mmCIF file of the C-alpha atoms, coordinates in Angstrom:
data_MODEL
# 
_entry.id   MODEL 
# 
loop_
_atom_site.group_PDB 
_atom_site.id 
_atom_site.type_symbol 
_atom_site.label_atom_id 
_atom_site.label_alt_id 
_atom_site.label_comp_id 
_atom_site.label_asym_id 
_atom_site.label_entity_id 
_atom_site.label_seq_id 
_atom_site.pdbx_PDB_ins_code 
_atom_site.Cartn_x 
_atom_site.Cartn_y 
_atom_site.Cartn_z 
_atom_site.occupancy 
_atom_site.B_iso_or_equiv 
_atom_site.pdbx_formal_charge 
_atom_site.auth_seq_id 
_atom_site.auth_comp_id 
_atom_site.auth_asym_id 
_atom_site.auth_atom_id 
_atom_site.pdbx_PDB_model_num 
ATOM 1   C CA . MET A 1 1   ? -24.744 -52.683 -15.300 1.00 0.00 ? 1   MET A CA 1 
ATOM 2   C CA . ASN A 1 2   ? -23.990 -53.019 -11.607 1.00 0.00 ? 2   ASN A CA 1 
ATOM 3   C CA . ARG A 1 3   ? -20.780 -51.461 -10.417 1.00 0.00 ? 3   ARG A CA 1 
ATOM 4   C CA . ALA A 1 4   ? -19.142 -51.257 -7.057  1.00 0.00 ? 4   ALA A CA 1 
ATOM 5   C CA . PRO A 1 5   ? -19.147 -47.700 -5.669  1.00 0.00 ? 5   PRO A CA 1 
ATOM 6   C CA . TRP A 1 6   ? -15.388 -47.247 -6.000  1.00 0.00 ? 6   TRP A CA 1 
ATOM 7   C CA . GLU A 1 7   ? -15.488 -48.248 -9.684  1.00 0.00 ? 7   GLU A CA 1 
ATOM 8   C CA . TYR A 1 8   ? -17.263 -44.984 -10.492 1.00 0.00 ? 8   TYR A CA 1 
ATOM 9   C CA . LEU A 1 9   ? -14.063 -43.136 -9.608  1.00 0.00 ? 9   LEU A CA 1 
ATOM 10  C CA . PHE A 1 10  ? -12.228 -44.667 -12.573 1.00 0.00 ? 10  PHE A CA 1 
ATOM 11  C CA . ILE A 1 11  ? -14.690 -44.003 -15.383 1.00 0.00 ? 11  ILE A CA 1 
ATOM 12  C CA . GLY A 1 12  ? -14.884 -40.849 -17.494 1.00 0.00 ? 12  GLY A CA 1 
ATOM 13  C CA . PHE A 1 13  ? -16.947 -37.889 -16.332 1.00 0.00 ? 13  PHE A CA 1 
ATOM 14  C CA . ASN A 1 14  ? -19.357 -37.484 -19.240 1.00 0.00 ? 14  ASN A CA 1 
ATOM 15  C CA . ASN A 1 15  ? -23.057 -37.377 -20.044 1.00 0.00 ? 15  ASN A CA 1 
ATOM 16  C CA . VAL A 1 16  ? -23.296 -41.137 -20.516 1.00 0.00 ? 16  VAL A CA 1 
ATOM 17  C CA . ASN A 1 17  ? -21.642 -42.276 -17.282 1.00 0.00 ? 17  ASN A CA 1 
ATOM 18  C CA . PHE A 1 18  ? -22.880 -39.469 -14.997 1.00 0.00 ? 18  PHE A CA 1 
ATOM 19  C CA . ALA A 1 19  ? -26.153 -38.372 -16.605 1.00 0.00 ? 19  ALA A CA 1 
ATOM 20  C CA . PRO A 1 20  ? -27.799 -36.998 -13.415 1.00 0.00 ? 20  PRO A CA 1 
ATOM 21  C CA . ILE A 1 21  ? -24.990 -34.610 -12.454 1.00 0.00 ? 21  ILE A CA 1 
ATOM 22  C CA . PHE A 1 22  ? -22.992 -33.946 -15.626 1.00 0.00 ? 22  PHE A CA 1 
ATOM 23  C CA . ASP A 1 23  ? -25.117 -31.161 -17.178 1.00 0.00 ? 23  ASP A CA 1 
ATOM 24  C CA . MET A 1 24  ? -25.812 -29.577 -13.823 1.00 0.00 ? 24  MET A CA 1 
ATOM 25  C CA . THR A 1 25  ? -22.092 -29.553 -12.961 1.00 0.00 ? 25  THR A CA 1 
ATOM 26  C CA . TRP A 1 26  ? -20.761 -27.924 -16.110 1.00 0.00 ? 26  TRP A CA 1 
ATOM 27  C CA . ARG A 1 27  ? -23.585 -25.357 -16.250 1.00 0.00 ? 27  ARG A CA 1 
ATOM 28  C CA . PHE A 1 28  ? -23.089 -24.445 -12.608 1.00 0.00 ? 28  PHE A CA 1 
ATOM 29  C CA . ALA A 1 29  ? -19.307 -24.163 -13.114 1.00 0.00 ? 29  ALA A CA 1 
ATOM 30  C CA . LEU A 1 30  ? -19.725 -21.900 -16.137 1.00 0.00 ? 30  LEU A CA 1 
ATOM 31  C CA . ALA A 1 31  ? -22.322 -19.692 -14.422 1.00 0.00 ? 31  ALA A CA 1 
ATOM 32  C CA . MET A 1 32  ? -20.242 -19.347 -11.251 1.00 0.00 ? 32  MET A CA 1 
ATOM 33  C CA . LEU A 1 33  ? -17.104 -18.552 -13.239 1.00 0.00 ? 33  LEU A CA 1 
ATOM 34  C CA . ILE A 1 34  ? -18.879 -15.718 -15.062 1.00 0.00 ? 34  ILE A CA 1 
ATOM 35  C CA . LEU A 1 35  ? -20.615 -14.445 -11.908 1.00 0.00 ? 35  LEU A CA 1 
ATOM 36  C CA . SER A 1 36  ? -17.394 -14.416 -9.893  1.00 0.00 ? 36  SER A CA 1 
ATOM 37  C CA . ILE A 1 37  ? -15.653 -12.294 -12.530 1.00 0.00 ? 37  ILE A CA 1 
ATOM 38  C CA . VAL A 1 38  ? -18.597 -9.874  -12.739 1.00 0.00 ? 38  VAL A CA 1 
ATOM 39  C CA . PHE A 1 39  ? -18.907 -9.567  -8.950  1.00 0.00 ? 39  PHE A CA 1 
ATOM 40  C CA . TYR A 1 40  ? -15.157 -9.060  -8.593  1.00 0.00 ? 40  TYR A CA 1 
ATOM 41  C CA . ASN A 1 41  ? -15.282 -6.118  -11.007 1.00 0.00 ? 41  ASN A CA 1 
ATOM 42  C CA . PHE A 1 42  ? -18.233 -4.483  -9.234  1.00 0.00 ? 42  PHE A CA 1 
ATOM 43  C CA . GLN A 1 43  ? -16.849 -5.063  -5.759  1.00 0.00 ? 43  GLN A CA 1 
ATOM 44  C CA . GLY A 1 44  ? -13.397 -3.878  -6.831  1.00 0.00 ? 44  GLY A CA 1 
ATOM 45  C CA . ARG A 1 45  ? -14.792 -0.492  -7.736  1.00 0.00 ? 45  ARG A CA 1 
ATOM 46  C CA . ARG A 1 46  ? -17.000 -0.301  -4.663  1.00 0.00 ? 46  ARG A CA 1 
ATOM 47  C CA . MET A 1 47  ? -14.388 -1.368  -2.113  1.00 0.00 ? 47  MET A CA 1 
ATOM 48  C CA . ARG A 1 48  ? -11.297 0.242   -3.614  1.00 0.00 ? 48  ARG A CA 1 
ATOM 49  C CA . ASN A 1 49  ? -10.493 2.063   -0.357  1.00 0.00 ? 49  ASN A CA 1 
ATOM 50  C CA . TYR A 1 50  ? -10.747 -1.028  1.852   1.00 0.00 ? 50  TYR A CA 1 
ATOM 51  C CA . ALA A 1 51  ? -7.678  -3.206  1.373   1.00 0.00 ? 51  ALA A CA 1 
ATOM 52  C CA . VAL A 1 52  ? -8.858  -6.197  3.401   1.00 0.00 ? 52  VAL A CA 1 
ATOM 53  C CA . PHE A 1 53  ? -12.093 -6.540  1.450   1.00 0.00 ? 53  PHE A CA 1 
ATOM 54  C CA . LEU A 1 54  ? -10.192 -6.246  -1.831  1.00 0.00 ? 54  LEU A CA 1 
ATOM 55  C CA . ASP A 1 55  ? -7.909  -9.068  -0.669  1.00 0.00 ? 55  ASP A CA 1 
ATOM 56  C CA . LEU A 1 56  ? -10.927 -11.196 0.235   1.00 0.00 ? 56  LEU A CA 1 
ATOM 57  C CA . ASN A 1 57  ? -12.497 -10.591 -3.162  1.00 0.00 ? 57  ASN A CA 1 
ATOM 58  C CA . GLU A 1 58  ? -9.261  -11.404 -4.929  1.00 0.00 ? 58  GLU A CA 1 
ATOM 59  C CA . TRP A 1 59  ? -8.845  -14.661 -3.021  1.00 0.00 ? 59  TRP A CA 1 
ATOM 60  C CA . LEU A 1 60  ? -12.412 -15.619 -3.904  1.00 0.00 ? 60  LEU A CA 1 
ATOM 61  C CA . LEU A 1 61  ? -11.884 -14.672 -7.554  1.00 0.00 ? 61  LEU A CA 1 
ATOM 62  C CA . TRP A 1 62  ? -8.753  -16.757 -8.032  1.00 0.00 ? 62  TRP A CA 1 
ATOM 63  C CA . THR A 1 63  ? -10.266 -19.696 -6.191  1.00 0.00 ? 63  THR A CA 1 
ATOM 64  C CA . SER A 1 64  ? -13.330 -19.446 -8.421  1.00 0.00 ? 64  SER A CA 1 
ATOM 65  C CA . ILE A 1 65  ? -11.215 -19.283 -11.556 1.00 0.00 ? 65  ILE A CA 1 
ATOM 66  C CA . GLY A 1 66  ? -9.167  -22.283 -10.486 1.00 0.00 ? 66  GLY A CA 1 
ATOM 67  C CA . VAL A 1 67  ? -11.966 -24.543 -9.293  1.00 0.00 ? 67  VAL A CA 1 
ATOM 68  C CA . PHE A 1 68  ? -14.640 -23.759 -11.871 1.00 0.00 ? 68  PHE A CA 1 
ATOM 69  C CA . SER A 1 69  ? -12.307 -23.736 -14.868 1.00 0.00 ? 69  SER A CA 1 
ATOM 70  C CA . MET A 1 70  ? -10.938 -27.119 -13.786 1.00 0.00 ? 70  MET A CA 1 
ATOM 71  C CA . LEU A 1 71  ? -14.481 -28.503 -13.515 1.00 0.00 ? 71  LEU A CA 1 
ATOM 72  C CA . LEU A 1 72  ? -15.236 -27.207 -17.016 1.00 0.00 ? 72  LEU A CA 1 
ATOM 73  C CA . MET A 1 73  ? -12.043 -28.771 -18.316 1.00 0.00 ? 73  MET A CA 1 
ATOM 74  C CA . TYR A 1 74  ? -12.939 -32.110 -16.694 1.00 0.00 ? 74  TYR A CA 1 
ATOM 75  C CA . ALA A 1 75  ? -16.379 -32.015 -18.315 1.00 0.00 ? 75  ALA A CA 1 
ATOM 76  C CA . VAL A 1 76  ? -15.082 -31.096 -21.786 1.00 0.00 ? 76  VAL A CA 1 
ATOM 77  C CA . PHE A 1 77  ? -12.274 -33.646 -21.886 1.00 0.00 ? 77  PHE A CA 1 
ATOM 78  C CA . GLY A 1 78  ? -14.001 -36.449 -19.954 1.00 0.00 ? 78  GLY A CA 1 
ATOM 79  C CA . PHE A 1 79  ? -11.500 -36.892 -17.136 1.00 0.00 ? 79  PHE A CA 1 
ATOM 80  C CA . ASP A 1 80  ? -12.047 -39.736 -14.684 1.00 0.00 ? 80  ASP A CA 1 
ATOM 81  C CA . PHE A 1 81  ? -14.340 -38.956 -11.779 1.00 0.00 ? 81  PHE A CA 1 
ATOM 82  C CA . ILE A 1 82  ? -11.412 -39.443 -9.384  1.00 0.00 ? 82  ILE A CA 1 
ATOM 83  C CA . PHE A 1 83  ? -10.262 -35.954 -10.466 1.00 0.00 ? 83  PHE A CA 1 
ATOM 84  C CA . VAL A 1 84  ? -13.707 -34.333 -10.428 1.00 0.00 ? 84  VAL A CA 1 
ATOM 85  C CA . LEU A 1 85  ? -14.771 -35.336 -6.916  1.00 0.00 ? 85  LEU A CA 1 
ATOM 86  C CA . PRO A 1 86  ? -11.693 -34.005 -5.055  1.00 0.00 ? 86  PRO A CA 1 
ATOM 87  C CA . THR A 1 87  ? -11.887 -30.758 -7.044  1.00 0.00 ? 87  THR A CA 1 
ATOM 88  C CA . MET A 1 88  ? -15.510 -30.271 -5.989  1.00 0.00 ? 88  MET A CA 1 
ATOM 89  C CA . LEU A 1 89  ? -14.864 -31.121 -2.347  1.00 0.00 ? 89  LEU A CA 1 
ATOM 90  C CA . GLY A 1 90  ? -11.546 -29.295 -2.134  1.00 0.00 ? 90  GLY A CA 1 
ATOM 91  C CA . GLY A 1 91  ? -12.995 -26.197 -3.800  1.00 0.00 ? 91  GLY A CA 1 
ATOM 92  C CA . ALA A 1 92  ? -15.941 -26.124 -1.398  1.00 0.00 ? 92  ALA A CA 1 
ATOM 93  C CA . ILE A 1 93  ? -13.616 -26.518 1.594   1.00 0.00 ? 93  ILE A CA 1 
ATOM 94  C CA . LEU A 1 94  ? -11.328 -23.790 0.267   1.00 0.00 ? 94  LEU A CA 1 
ATOM 95  C CA . PHE A 1 95  ? -14.226 -21.349 -0.215  1.00 0.00 ? 95  PHE A CA 1 
ATOM 96  C CA . VAL A 1 96  ? -15.453 -22.003 3.326   1.00 0.00 ? 96  VAL A CA 1 
ATOM 97  C CA . TRP A 1 97  ? -11.917 -21.617 4.750   1.00 0.00 ? 97  TRP A CA 1 
ATOM 98  C CA . ILE A 1 98  ? -11.328 -18.315 2.930   1.00 0.00 ? 98  ILE A CA 1 
ATOM 99  C CA . ARG A 1 99  ? -14.654 -16.751 3.868   1.00 0.00 ? 99  ARG A CA 1 
ATOM 100 C CA . PHE A 1 100 ? -15.229 -18.037 7.394   1.00 0.00 ? 100 PHE A CA 1 
ATOM 101 C CA . ILE A 1 101 ? -11.814 -18.870 8.864   1.00 0.00 ? 101 ILE A CA 1 
ATOM 102 C CA . HIS A 1 102 ? -8.998  -16.932 7.184   1.00 0.00 ? 102 HIS A CA 1 
ATOM 103 C CA . PHE A 1 103 ? -10.505 -13.478 6.637   1.00 0.00 ? 103 PHE A CA 1 
ATOM 104 C CA . PRO A 1 104 ? -12.801 -12.775 9.637   1.00 0.00 ? 104 PRO A CA 1 
ATOM 105 C CA . PRO A 1 105 ? -9.889  -12.033 12.031  1.00 0.00 ? 105 PRO A CA 1 
ATOM 106 C CA . LEU A 1 106 ? -8.287  -9.783  9.408   1.00 0.00 ? 106 LEU A CA 1 
ATOM 107 C CA . ILE A 1 107 ? -11.565 -7.951  8.825   1.00 0.00 ? 107 ILE A CA 1 
ATOM 108 C CA . GLN A 1 108 ? -12.111 -7.516  12.565  1.00 0.00 ? 108 GLN A CA 1 
ATOM 109 C CA . ALA A 1 109 ? -8.604  -6.091  13.054  1.00 0.00 ? 109 ALA A CA 1 
ATOM 110 C CA . TYR A 1 110 ? -9.129  -3.752  10.088  1.00 0.00 ? 110 TYR A CA 1 
ATOM 111 C CA . GLU A 1 111 ? -12.447 -2.501  11.484  1.00 0.00 ? 111 GLU A CA 1 
ATOM 112 C CA . GLU A 1 112 ? -10.870 -1.904  14.910  1.00 0.00 ? 112 GLU A CA 1 
ATOM 113 C CA . ARG A 1 113 ? -8.071  0.077   13.294  1.00 0.00 ? 113 ARG A CA 1 
ATOM 114 C CA . LEU A 1 114 ? -10.610 2.194   11.385  1.00 0.00 ? 114 LEU A CA 1 
ATOM 115 C CA . ALA A 1 115 ? -12.584 2.799   14.600  1.00 0.00 ? 115 ALA A CA 1 
ATOM 116 C CA . ARG A 1 116 ? -9.403  3.901   16.374  1.00 0.00 ? 116 ARG A CA 1 
ATOM 117 C CA . GLN A 1 117 ? -8.569  6.284   13.535  1.00 0.00 ? 117 GLN A CA 1 
ATOM 118 C CA . ARG A 1 118 ? -12.066 7.780   13.640  1.00 0.00 ? 118 ARG A CA 1 
ATOM 119 C CA . TYR A 1 119 ? -11.838 8.226   17.412  1.00 0.00 ? 119 TYR A CA 1 
ATOM 120 C CA . PHE A 1 120 ? -8.517  10.042  17.208  1.00 0.00 ? 120 PHE A CA 1 
ATOM 121 C CA . GLN A 1 121 ? -9.749  12.256  14.378  1.00 0.00 ? 121 GLN A CA 1 
ATOM 122 C CA . ARG A 1 122 ? -12.754 13.262  16.468  1.00 0.00 ? 122 ARG A CA 1 
ATOM 123 C CA . SER A 1 123 ? -10.632 13.904  19.549  1.00 0.00 ? 123 SER A CA 1 
ATOM 124 C CA . LYS A 1 124 ? -8.328  16.226  17.599  1.00 0.00 ? 124 LYS A CA 1 
ATOM 125 C CA . THR A 1 125 ? -11.217 18.405  16.466  1.00 0.00 ? 125 THR A CA 1 
ATOM 126 C CA . ALA A 1 126 ? -13.037 18.272  19.817  1.00 0.00 ? 126 ALA A CA 1 
ATOM 127 C CA . HIS A 1 127 ? -10.901 21.037  21.350  1.00 0.00 ? 127 HIS A CA 1 
ATOM 128 C CA . PRO A 1 128 ? -12.324 24.518  20.767  1.00 0.00 ? 128 PRO A CA 1 
ATOM 129 C CA . GLU A 1 129 ? -8.865  25.888  20.064  1.00 0.00 ? 129 GLU A CA 1 
ATOM 130 C CA . ALA A 1 130 ? -8.506  23.527  17.147  1.00 0.00 ? 130 ALA A CA 1 
ATOM 131 C CA . THR A 1 131 ? -11.515 25.027  15.349  1.00 0.00 ? 131 THR A CA 1 
ATOM 132 C CA . ILE A 1 132 ? -10.945 28.723  16.067  1.00 0.00 ? 132 ILE A CA 1 
ATOM 133 C CA . ARG A 1 133 ? -8.754  30.625  13.685  1.00 0.00 ? 133 ARG A CA 1 
ATOM 134 C CA . SER A 1 134 ? -6.057  32.617  15.255  1.00 0.00 ? 134 SER A CA 1 
ATOM 135 C CA . ARG A 1 135 ? -5.994  36.320  14.382  1.00 0.00 ? 135 ARG A CA 1 
ATOM 136 C CA . ALA A 1 136 ? -3.287  37.450  12.148  1.00 0.00 ? 136 ALA A CA 1 
ATOM 137 C CA . THR A 1 137 ? -0.871  39.737  13.935  1.00 0.00 ? 137 THR A CA 1 
ATOM 138 C CA . ALA A 1 138 ? -0.770  43.280  12.667  1.00 0.00 ? 138 ALA A CA 1 
ATOM 139 C CA . LYS A 1 139 ? 2.237   43.868  10.489  1.00 0.00 ? 139 LYS A CA 1 
ATOM 140 C CA . SER A 1 140 ? 4.203   46.976  10.998  1.00 0.00 ? 140 SER A CA 1 
ATOM 141 C CA . LYS A 1 141 ? 3.671   49.452  8.208   1.00 0.00 ? 141 LYS A CA 1 
ATOM 142 C CA . ARG A 1 142 ? 7.161   50.800  8.458   1.00 0.00 ? 142 ARG A CA 1 
ATOM 143 C CA . ARG A 1 143 ? 9.369   49.912  5.529   1.00 0.00 ? 143 ARG A CA 1 
ATOM 144 C CA . ARG A 1 144 ? 12.871  48.889  6.030   1.00 0.00 ? 144 ARG A CA 1 
# 
């Protein structure tokens, strides 16, 4: 059956209509949903002291949950492809925006702030007087 390219947007996303990409799409969505949750848990423990990286991981987690669960829902319920295609494209654009546009300036500012803090901590302990204990003054033994 010959169809015009735009007619594919208005047919159900299922194994019959989209045989080449249907199985690959739902399996990829399920695997990425599970992997994003697992990686978030590991990275959350590892980066608990670095607020910016925790924010980045959380943004990626919630984007993953939203995009991949919607793709799974579209595959299970056979939504029209007009819903599937924008979710795939929009999700990919959102991932790229989060990782390469939104967070790099925040990460750079955070790293500069940490470098400044390390510099000032070193400069405080660089003075010899800061590391030498002062002698306790002798107390008078006379009782009052």
